C-alpha atoms as one frame of an Amber mdcrd trajectory, in Angstrom:
protein
  48.191 -45.484  58.969  50.229 -48.227  60.554  51.054 -47.532  64.434  54.970
 -47.935  64.998  55.121 -46.892  68.565  52.319 -45.680  71.396  53.739 -44.076
  74.348  50.983 -43.729  77.322  51.519 -41.266  80.281  51.369 -37.618  81.272
  55.033 -37.074  80.881  56.418 -38.531  77.696  60.256 -38.269  78.502  60.210
 -39.464  81.999  56.449 -40.787  82.998  55.361 -42.598  80.113  55.370 -46.114
  79.372  56.648 -46.763  75.519  55.540 -49.687  73.502  57.160 -50.119  70.047
  56.185 -53.202  67.342  59.161 -55.712  67.715  60.310 -54.811  70.951  60.737
 -57.977  73.379  58.635 -57.890  76.394  57.830 -60.423  79.076  61.315 -61.713
  80.065  62.048 -62.098  76.258  59.159 -64.484  75.732  56.777 -62.302  73.650
  57.166 -59.722  70.940  54.909 -56.834  70.198  53.285 -57.496  66.857  50.953
 -55.163  66.224  49.343 -51.676  67.976  46.164 -50.339  66.418  43.080 -48.374
  67.113  39.768 -50.320  67.802  37.247 -48.118  66.228  34.529 -50.037  67.947
  35.708 -49.527  71.703  37.910 -46.246  70.906  40.789 -48.110  72.601  44.296
 -48.709  71.612  45.062 -52.105  71.504  48.913 -53.650  71.847  48.953 -57.244
  70.599  51.727 -59.613  71.082  53.003 -63.059  69.546  55.106 -65.968  70.772
  55.751 -68.170  67.768  52.212 -68.385  65.967  50.416 -67.509  68.825  49.113
 -63.659  68.520  47.059 -62.534  71.902  45.714 -59.217  72.884  47.951 -58.035
  75.888  46.937 -54.194  76.646  44.264 -51.862  76.027  44.443 -47.944  76.586
  41.494 -45.866  76.399  41.549 -42.778  74.410  40.764 -40.688  77.545  44.494
 -41.631  78.824  47.305 -39.036  77.821  48.631 -41.005  74.505  51.282 -40.091
  71.818  51.347 -41.969  68.553  54.342 -42.889  66.271  53.231 -43.887  62.763
  55.312 -46.081  60.547  56.471 -44.207  57.576  58.390 -45.878  54.785  60.184
 -43.904  52.318
């Protein structure tokens, strides 16, 4: 499955941080490129891009409260 959105935090509506593929971040200088689960570290990774450069921005361990929304194409 392709992850479209990850929400991290104990309260989805008011206390979680939401990260969505395509979202502009860091003063509109980067865009979220990919969100994926690293099976080796059991961490969710948020990768960002600026032009052709793609870098790992954030990692969240699986013992944090996390909600995942997958990309569904009909």
